[in-house]
C-alpha positions in Angstrom: 6.6 3.4 0.7 6.2 0.2 2.6 3.2 0.9 5.0 1.8 -1.2 7.5 -2.4 -1.8 7.7 -3.4 -3.6 11.0 -6.9 -3.4 10.3 -6.6 -4.8 6.6 -9.5 -7.2 5.5 -9.5 -8.8 2.1 -12.9 -9.0 2.0 -13.8 -5.6 3.2 -11.5 -4.0 0.4 -13.9 -4.2 -2.4 -16.5 -1.3 -2.9 -14.6 1.1 -0.3 -12.6 4.1 -1.4 -9.1 3.9 -0.7 -7.4 5.7 1.2 -4.6 6.4 3.7 -4.5 8.5 6.3 -1.2 9.6 8.8 0.4 12.4 10.4 3.8 11.2 9.4 6.2 13.3 7.5 7.2 11.5 4.6 3.9 11.3 3.5 3.6 15.3 2.3 6.2 14.7 -0.2 4.5 11.9 -1.8 3.4 12.4 -5.6 0.8 11.2 -8.1 2.1 7.5 -8.9 4.1 6.9 -5.5 3.2 3.9 -4.5 1.8 2.3 -1.3 3.0 -1.4 -0.5 0.5 -2.3 1.6 2.1 -4.7 4.4 0.2 -6.7 7.3 0.3 -9.0 9.9 0.1 -13.0 9.4 -2.1 -12.8 12.8 -4.3 -10.2 10.8 -5.0 -13.0 8.3 -5.1 -16.1 10.8 -2.0 -17.8 9.6 0.1 -19.8 12.0 3.2 -17.2 11.9 1.0 -14.4 13.4 4.2 -11.9 13.6 5.2 -12.7 10.2 4.8 -9.6 7.7 2.8 -10.2 4.3 2.3 -8.1 1.1 -1.5 -7.5 0.6 -1.4 -5.4 -2.1 -0.2 -2.3 -4.1 -1.7 1.1 -4.1 -0.1 3.7 -6.7 -1.4 7.1 -5.1 -3.5 9.6 -6.8 -3.2 12.5 -4.8 -1.8 13.4 -1.1 -4.4 16.3 0.6 -4.9 17.5 4.1 -7.2 16.1 6.0 -10.5 17.4 5.7 -11.6 16.1 9.3 -14.6 14.6 8.0 -14.0 10.7 8.6 -14.4 10.3 12.4 -11.9 7.4 12.9 -9.4 9.4 11.2 -10.0 13.3 13.2 -7.7 15.9 11.4 -5.7 17.0 14.0 -4.1 13.3 14.7 -4.1 12.2 11.2 -2.6 15.3 9.0 -2.2 13.4 6.0 -5.0 11.6 3.6 -3.2 9.9 0.9 -5.9 9.2 -1.9 -5.2 6.2 -4.4 -5.9 5.6 -7.7 -8.0 2.5 -7.5 -8.2 1.6 -10.8 -4.4 0.7 -11.0 -4.3 -0.4 -7.2 -3.2 -4.1 -7.1 -4.9 -6.4 -4.4 -3.4 -10.0 -3.8 -5.4 -12.3 -4.1 -3.0 -14.7 -1.8 -0.9 -12.5 0.5 2.5 -13.0 0.1 4.8 -13.1 3.4 7.6 -11.0 2.9 8.8 -11.2 6.0 12.4 -11.4 5.0 12.9 -8.8 2.3 11.1 -7.0 5.8 13.6 -7.5 8.4 16.6 -8.8 6.9 19.1 -11.0 8.4 19.9 -11.2 12.4 16.2 -9.5 13.7 13.7 -11.5 16.1 10.9 -12.7 13.4 8.9 -12.9 16.8 8.4 -9.4 17.0 4.9 -8.6 15.7 5.7 -7.0 12.4 3.7 -3.9 13.2 6.0 -2.9 16.1 8.9 -3.5 13.9 8.3 -1.3 11.6 7.0 1.5 13.7 6.1 3.8 11.3 6.0 4.0 7.0 9.4 3.3 5.3 10.8 4.2 1.6 11.8 1.4 0.1 14.6 1.4 -2.5 14.5 0.2 -6.0 16.3 -3.1 -5.4 13.2 -3.8 -2.2 10.5 -3.4 -5.2 12.1 -5.7 -7.3 12.2 -8.0 -4.5 8.8 -7.9 -3.8 7.2 -7.6 -7.3 9.6 -11.1 -7.1 8.2 -12.4 -4.1 4.2 -11.4 -5.6 5.0 -13.2 -8.5 3.1 -14.0 -11.5 -0.3 -13.1 -10.2 1.3 -9.4 -9.0 2.7 -9.4 -12.6 -0.6 -10.1 -14.2 -2.6 -7.5 -12.1 0.0 -5.6 -12.9 0.1 -5.6 -16.9 -3.9 -6.3 -17.4 -5.1 -3.4 -15.2 -7.6 -1.6 -16.2 -6.9 2.0 -17.1 -9.2 5.2 -17.4 -10.0 6.0 -20.9 -10.0 9.5 -22.1 -13.0 11.5 -20.8 -13.4 9.2 -17.4 -14.8 11.5 -14.5 -11.7 10.8 -12.6 -9.3 11.2 -15.4 -7.2 14.3 -13.1 -6.7 11.3 -10.3 -4.9 8.9 -13.4 -3.3 11.5 -15.6 -2.0 9.7 -18.5 1.6 10.8 -17.6 1.6 8.8 -14.8 0.6 5.6 -16.8 3.4 4.9 -18.2 5.8 5.7 -14.9 8.0 3.3 -15.0 7.6 0.8 -11.3 
């Protein structure tokens, strides 16, 4: 699932519980092990190509729950779904990768801000996921292969069920 985060801040991710709030119906169908491919704009990153889309991370889904309404920034009536992210398997790219060409394809106006172009989450084909992984290159591959895994008896084991560890990307 491709998601756009207008407020993504690389330096503010550390130490925060990863979660995604949305009212979009596709989030109700996500299962543990599904992945959110997180995109932000060049503007948000202070890049010259402000309207371009940058891949900043890949977040595996641990669970999808009904929003309990405990976060005033994401009130339950407006954001029905809360997606909990597997923090031990989440990948944050140290250097965001421009994937605008993969998102828009040929013939689309690249001056339209990426957030306006996307207008909501998008399901990704296997081909598109392979393209994102290839674009992210060695850094993502290294992080993908060396991600820390919870050990048996870990308090987060319910969110990181071992059968999902071997699930094909």
